[in-house]
N, C-alpha and C positions, 0 to 999 in steps of 0.2 A: 496521732495519741499524745494526749496529756499527761507529764509524769505523774505517779502518783506525789501529793504532799508531803512533805518528811515530817513524822511528828516530831513533837517541839521537845527540846533535850533541856532539862531543870538548869535553872541557872546556876546552881552548883556544880555540876558537869562542866556547864559553858567557861567557869571560871579555871576547874581544872584544866581544861583542854588547851588553856592558854600555857601551861607548864609543859615540858619538855621532859620525857623519862628516858633516861641514858643508864645504861647497864653493861655490867660487863659479864665473861662468862663466870659460872659457881666454882670456887676452887676446893679443893681436898685440902684440908691443912694437913701437915705429917702427924698433929697429935690427933687427929681422928675429926676433928670438928668440922662442920659445913659451914663454910662462910660464904654469901653473896653479897659481893660489894656491890653498891650503889655511888655513884657520882652525884652530888647533890646537885638537884635543879638551884638555877639561879632564881629563887622564889620566896616569899615569905614562907611558905607553907612546906616545910623539909621534912624528911623522914632521915633517922639515924641511921647507919650502916646498920642493914640486918644480920642478924647472926643467928641460923637455924638451930633451935637446942637440942634438936635430935644429934646424938654421937655416934658416928659409923665408923667400924675398925678399918673395911674397906669398900671400895664403890658399891661390893654387890651385897654388902649385909643389909638389913631391914632397919629400919628407925627401931630405937628404944618406945617403950609402952607410954612414957613420961613426953605429950607432944605441946606444942604451942597451942595456947587458947586461941580458938577461931572465931572470928567474927560471920558469923552463917548468913551476914547480909552486904559482906564486902566483895566489890569486883575489880582486881584490880588489872588493867589492860593498857596498851597503847593507841594511840587514836588511830592504827589500822581497823580497829574493831568498834570505831563509832556508831555503827551502823547498829549497833546492839543496844548500846547505852538505854535509848529511851524504853526499850523493852524489859530490859532488867528493872528499871525504876518504876515501871509499873509496878511491882511487886516488891516494891519497898525497899530494892537493894539501891547502896551507895556505889557510886564509880570512884576511882581512883587512878588518877596516872602515874602515882607510884607506887611502888613495890610496898608493902607490906606484910611481915610474915605471917599475919592473922588474915591470909584471903581465903574467901571461899571459892572463888572461880579466878584463876589466873590465865589472861590471855596475852601471849608474845609473839611478833612477827616470826622471830629467829626460835626456831628449835633448839640450837646450839647453846641458847643461854639456860636451858633447863638441866638440872641434875634430877633427872629421876630415881625417887626412893628416898631422898632427902626432906620430902614433903608430908603431912600427916595423912593417913588414910580416910580421912573426911575432906583433904582438899583435893581440888581437880585442876588438872592445868590442860591447855590445849592443842598439845603435839602428842602423839602414841610414840612410846620408847621405840626406838628403831625405825623410826619412818622413814628413814633414808631405804631401807631395803624396797621401798616403792615410791619415794619421790625423787629420790637420785636415779639418772638414767642409767648409769652402768648397775647399779645394783637390782634397777627392777628388770634387765635384761634374765639376770642369776636367778632372780625370784620367780620368774615365769617357769623357769625350767623344773621348778618344783611340781609334785602330781599334784592335780586336781581333776575335778569332775567333767569338767567341759573344756573341749580345746577352744581358743578365741583366736581372732586376727589380730596379731603384733608379729612385726618384723622378724622372722626368722635369721635374716642375714644381718645380724648387728655384731659391730666389732669395736674394741676399744684399741683408738690408735694414739701414741704419744709423736708429736711432731720432732723430727729428726735424728729418731735412734735407729732409722734403717730397718726396724722391727726387730730389733734384738729384746726389748724389753715389754711386747705387749702383741697384738693380736693381728699383725701387719700380715704377716705369711698366710694366716687363714684367709682375711681381707682379699690379698690377692688372688689365690685361688678360685674365689665366687667372681672376683672382678671380670678375670678371663673368660669365665662362660658368657655373663652379659655382654661384655665385651665384643666376643666371637659373635654372638647372636645378633650385634646391632651391625655388624659388616657383613654379615650374611645376608640380613635384612635390607639392608639399603642395595645392596650389590643385586640382587634377587629381583627389588623393585625399579632398577634402573634408578638409583639416587644416585649413586656412584659407580664408576667404572674400574676401580682398580683391582684388576682381577688376580694379583698376585697376592694381595691380602684377603681377598676372598676366597681364593683357594686354603692359604692356608687356616684361616677361621673356620672353613668349612671342614677341614680335616679334624681340626681343633674341638670343635663343638661337636663332629660325630663322635670322636674319642669321647668326650665328657657324659654325652649322654647314654651311650652305650655301656660306658664304665660304671654308670650310676645302674642303670638297667639288670645289667647282668655280670656285677661285681663279684657275684659269689662263684662263678664259673671261671675257669682258665680263660685267660687270652689267647685267641688263636695266631700262631705267627704272623698270617697274611692279614689279618682282619683291621688292624690299626697301621696302616703307612704313615710314619712320622713324617712330617714337612720340613724340609731344608731351612727353612727360615726361623730366626729366632722369635721366642715370643716376646721377648724384652722388647725387640724390636716393634712388633706389632702392637702391643699395648702403651707402649710409652712408658716403660718404668724407667724413672728418675735416676740417676747418678747416685750412687751408694747402696742401692735397694737390689737385691737378687731375685730373679724371675723364679716362681713357685717349683720345689723340686715334688715332682709327684711320685719319685720311687716307685715306678710300676714293676715290681720285681717279677711278675707275670711275662714282662718283655724279656726275648732272650738277646743274648751280645750279637748274634747273628742279624736277627731284626733292627737293634740300633745301629750295626755299622752300615748297613744297606739302604737305610733309611732314605735315603738320598734316591738313589735309583728304584727303589718300590715307589716312593711320593710321582716319581716322573710318569713310572709307567701306567699309574692309574688315571693321573692326569691326562695321558695321550691317548687313553682308551676311552673317556669320557669324552662325549659331546657335549656343546655347550647347553643344549636341552637336558640330556639326562642331568647336568651338576644342575640346573634350575629346578627339576624336578627331587633330585635328594636335598636342594635346598630348603625347596617347602615342604618336604616329609618333615625335615630336623626342626624346623620352626613349629611346625604342630606339636612336636614331641616336646620341645623346648618350652612351649607355652601350658603344655599339659602338667608338665613338671613344676617348672617356676612360677605358675598362675599367669593366664590372659590379663585378669584384674590389675598385675601391678606392671608390666611392662608393655610400653610404648617403642620400643626399642631404641630409646634415649640414653639408655645406661646412666639414670641417675641417680645419685647417693646423697643423702641428707646429713650432714654434718653439723653435731650439737658438742657443746659445752660437757661435758660429764655433769658438773657442780652447779651450772648456771639455769636461770629458768626467764620468763619473760621474753624469748628469744632472742638474749644476747647472744652475739657471737657466732649464730645459725647462719649455714649457707648451703646452697645447693651447688653440686657439680657434677662432671662427668668425667673430666680428663685426671688423671692420677698426679700430675703436678699440682693441682690444684686439690687435690684431697689430702694426697701426703705433705705436702709442704705450703699447704695453704695460701697458694698464689692466685688469689681472688680478689678483683677489685671492688674494694666496699662501697656502697652506695655514700651517694656525699649526703644526703639528707639526713643520714642516720647521725646519733649522736655519738661521741668516743665510746662510752660505755657498752653500747651496743656492737661495737666494731670487733674482728676476731683479736684474740690474744694467744699468740705462738706457744705461751705457757700453758695452755690449757689442756687435759686430758680430753680427747674427742670420742665420741660415740659414733662412729659412721654406720647407717642404716640404708637400705634400699628404698630408694624413694619410688612411692607410690605413684607412677606415670598416668594412670588413670582413673583420675578422681570424677567423681559428679561435678558437674559445674552447674552455676546458677546464674543464668545471663552471661553465661560465657566466662565465668569466676570462681575459682577456687573459694571451698570455705570449709571449715572445721568447726566442730560442736563442743561448747563447755559445756559440762555439765557437772553439778557439785554432789558430793556424796559424803554423808556424816556420819562417821563412826563413832557410836555415844559411850560403848563398852568394849571390853576385851576379855572379861572373863564371866562367861562366855561372849563372843563378837556379837555383836548388834549395830548394824547396819543401814541407814536409811538413804534415799536416793529422791535428789530434786526431778520432779517430772516434768519440769516446764524449762526444759534448758534452752539454751538460746546458738546462734550462730555467728560467728567472727566472718565476714566475707572478705578477698581481697579487693583493693582498689583496682587494679589493672587485671587485662585480659591475660588469661592463662595461655602460655607458649612454650615454646620449648628451649627459650632465653632463660638460662637459671641464671644468668645474672642480674636479672628483673626481680630484685627480692619483693616488691609490691605484687607480684603476681603468683610468688610463692610462699611465702611467710604468711601465715593469716592471724599471727599473735596481734591484739589491740595493741600494745603495747611498741609494736613495729608499724603498723598500719597507720598511726595516728601521724607520722611525718610523712604521709603521702602528699602531694599537692592537692591529691583530687579525692583524700579522704573526706567521709559523710558521716560518720558513724557507724557505718558498715556491718549493721547487727540487724539480725531478725529473730522470731521467736520461732520455736518447732514447729508450732501450728501452722503459722503463716507460709512455712516451708512443705508442709503436707498438702494445702491447699492448691499450691504451685503444683507439685508432682503428679496428685492425684485427687481431683477436685470430686470426684464421686467416692472415693472409700478414704478419704481424708483420714476418720479419725480411727479405721481400722490401720492405717499407714503409720500414723502416728504411736499406736499402742506396738505395733511391731518393731517399729524403730525403740522406741523406750525399753521393750523387753530385750532387744539383744543388747542396748548399754547395760542393763540391770544384770543381765548374766555375766558382761564382763567384769562388773563392780564385783560380783560376788566371786568370781574365780579369782580375781587380785585379792582379793581380802582372803581367801581359803589358802592362797601361794604363800602368803607373807603372816599366817597366823602363829606360826612356828617362832616369827621374831620378835611380834609385835603382842602375843597374849601372856603378858607378861606381870601386869600390875592393872588393876581397875579402877586408879584414879585418873585415868588418862580419856580425852576425847578427840576429834578431830576434824576439822573440815578438809574435804580433800575436791581440786579440781580434775576432773577427767578430760582431757582433750580426744575426739574422738574424728574420725575421718570416714565418708561414705565413698566408696568406689562406683565407677559402673554399671556393676553387678546388685548394689545396694548392699553389698556386705559393709559391714562396720570395723573399723579398723580401731584398736587401741593405738595412740600416740604417745602420750605422757601422762605421768600423775604429777598434779602440782600440790605442793605442801603450801598453806598462806595463800591461796586464789586470792585473788583483788575483788574487793567488795565497795569500790569505788562506786561514785554515781558517775560514771564517764559517758554513758548515753542515755537518750531516752527509753531506749530497752530493757537497759542494767537497772537502772533508777528503779522502774517499777518491779522488777525482779526480786531486789536485793532488796526492800522492804518488805516483801512477802516471806523470802526466804529466811531472813533474818527472825524476823518474829515466830517463825515456827521453829527457828533451832533454840532461841529462848525456850518457849513453851517445851521442847522435847527434855531439853536438858534439866529443866525445873519440874517435869511432872511426869516422864516417859514412865517411871515404876509406878505410876498406877495406872495407867493406861493398859485393859484387857486385849490381847491379842490372838487372832482366830487364826485358823491355817488359809484361808482364801480369801484375797480381794478382789469383788466384783469388778474393779477396774480393769481388770485383765481379762473379763470373760470374751471368748469368741476368737482370741487370737489362736494361731496355730501351736504356738509353745506353752499355753496356759497347761497342758498336762505334766510340766515340769512341775508345778503347783509350789515355789517355793517362793511366791510374792505373799505376804502376809495380811490382814485387814486388822484393822485397829481403831478400838474404843477409844475416842481421845477423850471421853467423859467433858465434852465441850470444850476444850482446849482448843486454840484455832492454829492447825499446823500447816496450812493452805496446801502447796502442792507436794509436802513430802510424805512418801512412801517409804512404809519398813520393807526392805528385800531380804535382809539376812537376821534372823535369829540364834545363833550359836546352836547351843544344843536341841533346840526343837526343830529346829532346821535338817540336823543330822538324823536325830531319832526318826522323826514323824513325815518331813516332807520330801525325803530323798528316798524312794524304794531301790535305786542301783544305784551302788557307789562306784561310777566308771571310773577307770583311773585313765588319763589321758596327760600329756604336757601340755602346759599354757601356752607354749612358745612351739 
């Protein structure tokens, strides 16, 4: 497949592209004047320091009516957005790599450089206010706990961990309680399947797993005295808790002092009466119940956890581990091929999530899906989805070796350092042809519909945070994973997803997506929106009827589909306003 030829950029834009835009954060002066400092580029074409004329008495106040005169054809952007330049120029816009207070559209890679509220009502900036509520990993977890109409697949086992705090200032204690369950299930599974022969650990794990499962099943009833004999060994020894950390304190108030005091005797009595055959049968029964409660699609009894820096992107600092010393103390051997910036930083706050151990594989390799979503308005919210997403495929075969970075982390920014990297990307349509040749179109629509549902749910959960100003828009990169049962999991949401021409697959998509993005920004107010898009017909979930048809009046938006249209969505498209947690 040949990459599409890139649209030519005018000589003026080419000249500007040689300059460097260097911005510092917007500052609010004590006198209330908002200044945005610009470090002058070393170029013959220079701007003076920009001082926005709006006087703001506090960061929450609105600008006064007297606003800067806007140049209706001026786009200020840094080089990250060069793919958009030719399509703006097509309609007579001027591209400037230097910031001017007269801009009509402003594109900056770093949302922290924007001070929302200091721009004119007729100026538009490319980051939603409070976008961190979905783009920062720790905030996304909290956002998805807001009420939503649809429940989505997103790891419910997510914890914020600070290295070296011994659990005093974070969620380490909650994490350890969940870790115990998966670790005990792993030990029971390996012994029952003759992978290990450590009977002492098996018996301890078996009793603990039995307690965990029954406690979750009948927690509202009093616990009988002899129902849960406590094992004599220490949980701390079983799961390998590092020095300085405490084993989980379950505080089982229903257990009497007599039961606690006689736990060792009770435990021995149970073990002595149980034959090996009965123990194995009990183990298998418990594992079946464990899979029912915690999900078979998540667990392969590897006890894997993925650890992500809360405030970083592009795969930097991410690793997968199963042992507590690796998770809590970051005792992980970094891959020698990775640059220094991609390695683990002990100063980072980490989000620890249960690793999906049964991903769907292509040629025995793990993959994820990058899909773009475009929010063009927030009052009411309007959201578009790019319906030609692409797969990012690992370079190495999938395995239980979590030190194999290029088998488990599919980010292109990581995979490009693999010695056998060859682009590793594929169109979703190609993937559906491989999985189901006879019903590939139907499968593609089903997958897209599930992703659209997740996108809509995320934006609904975040609406109270971002629905504050209507002169913002944002392109978001959603990352999805498909498990063995074809469930789609949301991995994370990225602000400023890359639009680089990095591979043949991406080059083709970026050109079309960029053109559609510009057409939507400039002309979506002229589009006619109907209630149903025939693209989604004949899908099992089309009765949801939230996917809308758009008459673009001849404007080429390619594979962008409108999936959410604020008030129209709530008033007409949804018959039942079901409430369920997004996580």
